[in-house]
N, C-alpha and C positions, 0 to 999 in steps of 0.2 A: 852807505853806512846811515846818512840822516833819514833816507826813506825807510829802511829797515827799523830804525828806532821810534819813527812816526807811526809805523804799521803794529807796534807792539800793542796786545792788549792789556786789560786792567790784570789778568792771571799773570802775565810775563813780570809786571812791574811787582806784584804780589811776591813771587819767587824770587827777583832779584832783592827786594828788601829781606826777606827769609835768609837768602845767602848772607848779606851783610850783618846782621844779627848772629847768625851761626858762626862767621869766620871771628868777629869780636869775642864771641861766647868761647870758642874752641881755643883760641889764642890765650886769651886770660885762664882758661882751665889748664891748660897743659903748663902754663908758667906758675900756676900757684898751688895746683891740686896736691903737690905733695905734703904741704903743711896745713891746707884747709880740709883735706879729706880726713874723716875720722880714723882712729888708731886701727891698723890693719887693713883699711880699706882704700889705699891709694891704688891709683893705676891710671892709665893713659888715654885707654880704649875710647871712652866716650869724647874725648876731646879730638881724637883721630877722626873718629866717625862724623863729628861736626864739621871739619875741616875737608872731609871728601864730600860731605853734601854741599858745603859752599863751593867747592871747585866744581861739582858737577851743576849746580844751579847756574854758575857763571858760563860754563860751557852752554847749557842749554837756552841761556838767554841769547845768545848769539848764533846757534845751530837748533833749527827746528827738529824737535823729536817727538813721535806721538807718545803721548801719556807722560810727557815730561814733569808735569807738576806733581803726577801721583809718584814717579820715582822718587823725586825730592822728598815729598811727604812721608815716604817710607823710611828713606834714609834718616830724616829727622825725628821720626818715631821710634826708631830703634835707639838714636842717641838719647832721646829723652828716656827711654827705658833703663838704659844703662848708668845714666846720671842719678836717677831716683834709686835704684838696685843698691847702688855704690855708694850714696849719701845718705839715704833718710835715717841712718842710725843716729847722726848728729844732733837730729831735733829732739831725740829723747832725753839727751842732757839739759836741752833749753828747757823742755816742758816740765821736767822734774827737778830742775834747779840742781844739777849736780855735774861733776866733772868726769865722766866715766868712758865713752868713747873718743872724747877729744874731737879736734877739728875747728873749724871757723866757720859758725852757722851763717854769718853774713855773706861769705862766699859761696857758701852752698845754695844759698838762696838765688844768688845772681847766676849761678850755673843753670838751677833749675828755671827760672823765669826766661832767661835767655832761651834756653833750648825749646820751651813750651812756646815762647812766641815764634819761633822758627817754624816748630811743627804747625802752628794754627794758622800762619800765613800761607804756608804751601797746601794745607789741606783747603783754605778758601779758594786758592788759586786754581784746584782742581775743579770748581763749580764758574770759574770765568774763563772768558775767550782769552787765548794766547795772542792772538793777532786779530785786527780789526778787520781785516778782509778774510774770505774764507767762510767756512762754515760758523754760523754763528750760535748754534746750540750743540750742547754736547750730546754724544750719542748716549744710547741705553746702556751699554757697556762701560762708559765713563762714569756715568752715574753710579752705577753699581761699584766700581772699583773705587771711587770717590767715598760713597757711603761706608765702602769696607774700611778704608784708612779711618773715617770718622770714628766708626766704632773701636778699632785696636786705640786709638787715641784717648777715647774715651775710657776704654778698661785700663789703660796705663794709668792715667790721672785718677780715676776713680778709685784704682786699688791702693794708691798711695793715700788719696783723702780716707779711706776706709780704715787703712792702718793708724793713720793720724787721729782720726775720732775716736777710736777705741782706747785712746789715752787721754787722760783728764786735759782739758782745756788749758790755757796759759790762766785764763781768769781764776779756774776753779783752783789751780795748783796754788795760787795765791791765798784763796779763801779758806781752803780745807784745813791746811796746818794750823793757821790761826785759831780755827773752831775748835780744832782737836787739841790743841796746846791749852785754849781758855778752860774746856771743859775736864781736861786730864786732871786725875788726882794722882799724886804719887810722891815720893822725896824730892826734897828740893836742895840744890847745892849753889849757893852763890861763889863767883869766882872770888870775890874778896873775903869771903869765909873758908877759904879752902886752904888749910895750912900745907897741904901737900903741892902746890903749886912752886913753892920754892926749893922743894926737894930735889935731890938728884937720884939717878938710878942707884948709885952706889948707896945712898940713905936707904931707899926702899928695899934693895937685895939684904941690908945688914937686919931688918926687921925679921925675926926668927920666922921659921916656916910653920910652926904651930899655931901663931899669932894669926896669921893670913887663913887658914885651915878653921881656926874655932869660929871664925866671923860668920860662917852660913849657918851653922846650928845655933848661933847666938841671934839670928834673925837681923843681923847686919846689912843683908844683901838687898842694895835699893835697885839694880838692874842686873840681868844676866843675858849674855850673848852666847850663842853656839854656831862656831862656823866650820866648815870643811875645806880644806885643800886637797885637790886631787892632782896627783901628778901621773900622766899617762905616757908610756914610751913603748912603742912597740905592741906587744901583747899583755904589757905589766901595768895594772893600774894600782897605785898605793895612796888609800887615801889618809890623810891626817887631820885631827880634829883640834879646835880651839875652844876653850870654855874660859869666858871672860868675865868676872864680876865686878861690878861698881858698887862700892860700900857705902853706906850713908855718911859715912866720915869724908867723902870726896877721895878716897884712895881707889885704885884700880890693879886687879890681880887676876892671873890667869894662867892657865896651863896649855901647852901645845904637845900632842902627843900622837904616837901613830907609830905604823910600821916603818921600817927602814926607807927613808927617802932623801932626796938633796936637801931638803929642808929639817926634815924629822929626824934624821939619823938614829933612830932606832933608839931614841931617849925620849926623857921628859925635859922640855923646858919650860921655864915660869917668865912670864912676861909682867912687868909692872908698868904704872903710869898713874894718871888721876883723870877725873872728870868734873863738868859742872854742866848744868843746864840755866844759868843765868850768867851772861858775860860781863866784861868789864863796865858795859854801860848801863847794867842792870836789865837787859834785854834777853828773852827767852832764846836761848841759842845752844843746843845740847852739843857737847864738845868733849871728845876722849883724847886725851894726850898718851900717846905710847911710847915711853921714854926708851924701852928696849927690854932684853930679856937677860936671863942670867948669866948666859954663856959668853 
């Protein structure tokens, strides 16, 4: 055993290090991915592949197998692909400062970094001797195979980088909204000046329908939003629309209409609330409080 360990080349130690990194990353992934993964993108396959790669690396460390470093590199690159495809959605929330996909960005970074390190170590091992004795240089086929692995790894990582670079950077995300808000012109509603913040849904529903409808021709609309809810089941697709008006007095009113759906119910419902774009601290913060609907 001691003789065998002494005969291990640098490539074998790189593969062993990759196995340890993959083992830790895989265990953490399997234990935490259910809460760390974005909404609808949970799954254990990436963690399973990491554990398979770690097990293979440990076996190859003690049993000499031709192209063992290449085999490990392929397994870890598959795991990297699975991790990136499953979890890159969570970074859209971080970049855009919203909570849509959900998940835990810190853990997702840990998964990706750990898997990438395992990939990198195993790819480097493809160019190193596995044992001190024996053939000192890799054959041309081994170099070609290892080069192919490097290309695959570059494509996986480069593809993710390209997707990330197409979105605004974190720095730009901080600067752009401030610049837009500073130069924006439009109605202003302070939280402290909004009398509707103390009103309940019943108070707003009690206002005659004609009063709400008259505000648009009277030029009292500060902001208007239009959205669509689409429900698809089997071959049936039922779209329903929401028209929402934010008025200059700080109130909000809208209508939800469409064909018969689980939400629309083949009728028109009216939604009520209030809005402001300067919060309790006097800072720019556009907020809409949707109190509820008429039903």
